[in-house]
C-alpha positions in Angstrom: -34.7 17.2 39.6 -32.7 14.0 39.7 -33.3 11.0 37.4 -31.7 7.6 37.5 -31.4 6.1 34.0 -30.7 2.4 33.4 -28.3 1.7 30.5 -27.8 -1.6 28.6 -25.0 -2.5 31.0 -25.1 -3.5 34.6 -23.9 0.0 35.6 -26.2 2.9 36.4 -25.8 6.4 35.1 -27.0 9.4 37.1 -28.2 12.3 35.1 -28.9 15.7 36.6 -31.2 18.1 34.8 -30.9 21.8 35.6 -33.9 24.2 35.0 -33.5 26.3 31.9 -35.0 27.3 28.7 -35.2 25.2 25.5 -35.5 21.5 24.9 -33.2 18.9 26.3 -32.7 15.6 24.4 -31.1 12.6 26.1 -29.6 9.7 24.0 -28.1 6.6 25.3 -25.1 4.8 23.6 -21.5 5.2 22.7 -20.4 8.2 20.8 -18.8 7.6 17.5 -15.1 8.3 17.4 -14.3 11.4 15.3 -11.3 9.6 13.6 -10.3 6.0 13.6 -6.8 5.3 12.3 -6.7 2.0 10.4 -3.0 1.9 9.8 -1.2 2.7 6.5 -0.9 0.3 3.6 1.4 0.9 0.6 1.2 -1.0 -2.7 4.5 -1.2 -4.6 4.5 -1.9 -8.4 8.1 -3.3 -8.5 10.5 -5.2 -6.3 12.8 -2.1 -6.2 9.9 0.1 -5.1 8.9 -2.5 -2.4 12.4 -2.6 -1.0 12.5 1.3 -1.0 9.3 1.5 1.0 10.4 -1.2 3.4 13.7 0.5 3.9 12.0 3.9 4.4 9.6 2.6 7.0 11.7 -0.1 8.7 12.2 0.2 12.4 15.3 -1.8 13.3 14.6 -5.5 13.7 10.9 -5.1 14.0 10.2 -5.1 10.3 9.2 -8.4 8.8 9.0 -9.3 5.1 7.1 -12.3 3.7 7.7 -13.8 0.2 5.0 -16.0 -1.4 4.0 -17.2 -4.9 1.9 -14.1 -5.5 4.4 -11.5 -4.4 5.7 -9.9 -1.2 4.1 -8.5 2.0 5.7 -6.6 4.8 4.8 -5.5 8.3 6.8 -2.3 8.9 6.8 -2.4 12.7 5.7 -5.6 14.5 6.0 -3.8 17.8 2.8 -1.8 17.2 0.0 -3.0 19.4 -2.2 0.0 20.1 -3.4 0.3 16.5 -3.4 -1.6 13.2 0.1 -2.1 11.9 1.4 -0.4 8.8 2.0 -2.7 5.8 3.5 -2.8 2.3 2.6 -5.3 -0.5 3.8 -6.1 -4.0 1.9 -8.4 -6.3 3.9 -10.0 -9.2 2.7 -8.4 -12.4 3.5 -9.3 -16.0 5.4 -6.8 -18.1 3.8 -5.1 -21.0 5.4 -7.5 -23.5 4.6 -10.5 -21.4 0.9 -9.4 -21.4 0.9 -9.3 -25.2 2.2 -12.9 -25.2 0.0 -14.0 -22.2 -2.4 -16.1 -24.3 0.4 -18.0 -26.0 2.4 -18.4 -22.8 -0.3 -19.5 -20.4 -2.7 -21.6 -22.5 -1.6 -21.6 -26.1 -3.0 -19.4 -28.9 -4.4 -20.3 -32.3 -3.7 -17.7 -35.1 -5.0 -17.4 -38.6 -2.4 -16.5 -41.2 -3.2 -12.7 -41.3 -3.5 -12.5 -37.5 -0.2 -14.2 -37.0 1.6 -12.1 -39.6 0.2 -8.9 -38.0 1.2 -10.1 -34.5 4.8 -10.8 -35.7 5.1 -7.4 -37.3 4.3 -5.7 -34.0 7.3 -7.4 -32.2 10.1 -5.2 -31.0 13.7 -5.6 -32.4 15.4 -8.6 -30.8 12.2 -9.9 -29.3 12.1 -13.0 -31.5 15.2 -14.8 -32.6 15.4 -15.3 -36.4 11.9 -13.7 -36.8 12.5 -13.4 -40.5 12.3 -17.2 -41.0 8.9 -17.4 -39.3 7.5 -14.2 -40.9 8.6 -15.4 -44.3 6.8 -18.7 -43.9 3.6 -17.0 -42.6 3.6 -14.4 -45.4 3.9 -17.1 -48.0 0.6 -18.5 -46.8 -1.1 -15.2 -46.3 -2.8 -14.9 -49.6 -2.9 -18.6 -50.6 -6.2 -19.8 -52.0 -5.2 -23.2 -53.3 -2.7 -25.5 -51.7 -1.6 -28.8 -53.3 0.5 -31.5 -51.8 1.3 -32.3 -48.2 3.6 -31.1 -45.4 6.0 -33.3 -43.5 8.8 -33.2 -40.9 11.9 -32.3 -43.0 14.1 -32.5 -39.9 13.8 -32.1 -36.1 13.7 -28.3 -36.4 11.3 -27.5 -39.2 8.0 -28.4 -41.0 8.4 -28.6 -44.8 5.4 -27.5 -46.9 4.9 -28.2 -50.6 2.8 -25.3 -51.7 1.2 -24.6 -55.0 0.0 -21.1 -55.7 -1.7 -20.9 -59.1 0.8 -22.7 -61.3 3.9 -22.0 -59.2 5.2 -24.6 -56.8 7.6 -23.9 -53.9 8.6 -25.3 -50.6 8.3 -23.4 -47.3 9.9 -24.3 -44.0 8.2 -23.4 -40.8 10.3 -23.6 -37.6 8.9 -26.0 -35.0 10.3 -23.9 -32.2 11.4 -20.3 -31.9 12.8 -18.3 -29.1 11.3 -15.1 -27.5 13.3 -12.9 -25.2 11.5 -10.7 -22.8 11.1 -9.7 -19.1 8.3 -11.7 -17.7 7.7 -9.6 -14.6 7.2 -5.8 -14.6 10.4 -3.8 -14.1 12.4 -6.9 -13.2 15.4 -6.2 -15.3 15.6 -10.0 -15.9 15.2 -10.9 -19.6 14.5 -14.6 -20.2 14.7 -16.7 -23.4 11.3 -18.5 -23.8 10.9 -21.4 -26.2 7.6 -21.1 -28.2 6.5 -24.3 -29.9 4.6 -24.2 -33.3 2.0 -26.6 -34.5 0.7 -26.2 -38.0 -2.9 -27.0 -38.8 -3.0 -29.1 -42.0 -5.5 -27.9 -44.6 -8.1 -30.5 -45.3 -9.0 -29.2 -48.7 -8.0 -26.8 -51.4 -10.3 -24.0 -50.0 -9.0 -24.3 -46.4 -6.1 -22.2 -45.2 -3.6 -23.5 -42.7 -3.4 -22.0 -39.2 -0.8 -22.0 -36.4 -1.0 -23.0 -32.7 1.7 -21.2 -30.6 2.3 -22.5 -27.1 4.9 -22.5 -24.3 4.9 -25.9 -22.5 7.8 -24.6 -20.2 5.9 -21.6 -19.0 5.5 -22.8 -15.4 9.2 -23.3 -15.2 10.0 -19.8 -16.7 7.5 -18.1 -14.4 9.0 -19.7 -11.2 12.5 -18.7 -12.4 11.3 -15.1 -12.8 9.8 -15.1 -9.3 12.9 -16.6 -7.7 15.0 -13.9 -9.3 12.7 -11.2 -7.7 13.1 -12.9 -4.3 16.9 -12.9 -4.6 16.8 -9.3 -5.8 14.8 -8.3 -2.8 17.1 -10.0 -0.4 20.1 -8.2 -2.0 18.3 -4.8 -1.7 17.5 -5.3 2.0 20.8 -7.1 2.9 22.2 -4.1 4.8 18.9 -3.1 6.6 18.7 -6.0 9.0 15.1 -6.7 7.8 14.1 -10.3 8.2 12.9 -11.9 4.9 11.0 -15.2 5.2 8.9 -17.4 3.0 5.2 -17.2 4.0 2.2 -15.0 4.4 1.2 -12.8 7.4 -2.1 -13.5 9.2 -4.0 -11.7 11.8 
């Protein structure tokens, strides 16, 4: 028996059924592919790892690397046309220490006396220049319950506090600016000196304790310097591979 079956297209399909036992089921449509290769995508966690992946997968002059404000992207072989192209990406990520400072660096952070003292004690050796001056000032206020007098600008570098604890009077200097040295981006190998500004909250009464606002007004500048260093590092790592490095982002 011959049957002519109309499909959803303008073409006609001829189906021939042969006599036999059992049930025959006829379905129309396209069969699903058993495996559809979507191309390979690699994510690198550092500039060095990104360069190593690009160097491993690069195919002559057909590899293209893009640099942009968020990180790097690469097409390993721009000559591939019969399937999705293999790609590598690296997103700029803050280092562990930079993440601990992130609130201060990006938007400014307000600390109570105990919180700031604890934060300073957790710093690594060499992380804060002259940390003993700042920690000494903070610790002198840590257990203060009664403060008399006022604070003023003693000079361009310090606040000067007249403090009265019980019957003892003393003066404490709080640096207006201190320097933090750390790598901003993960595994960059590029330590930077960041200026952190200090603003002191003046107590309004004897029962109120002072607080500190730490901020980094130059953060945007420091962050751009860190990213520019990573771009130059990448170009150096790929200098002998012939890979083209351009500023931009790939689009389909």
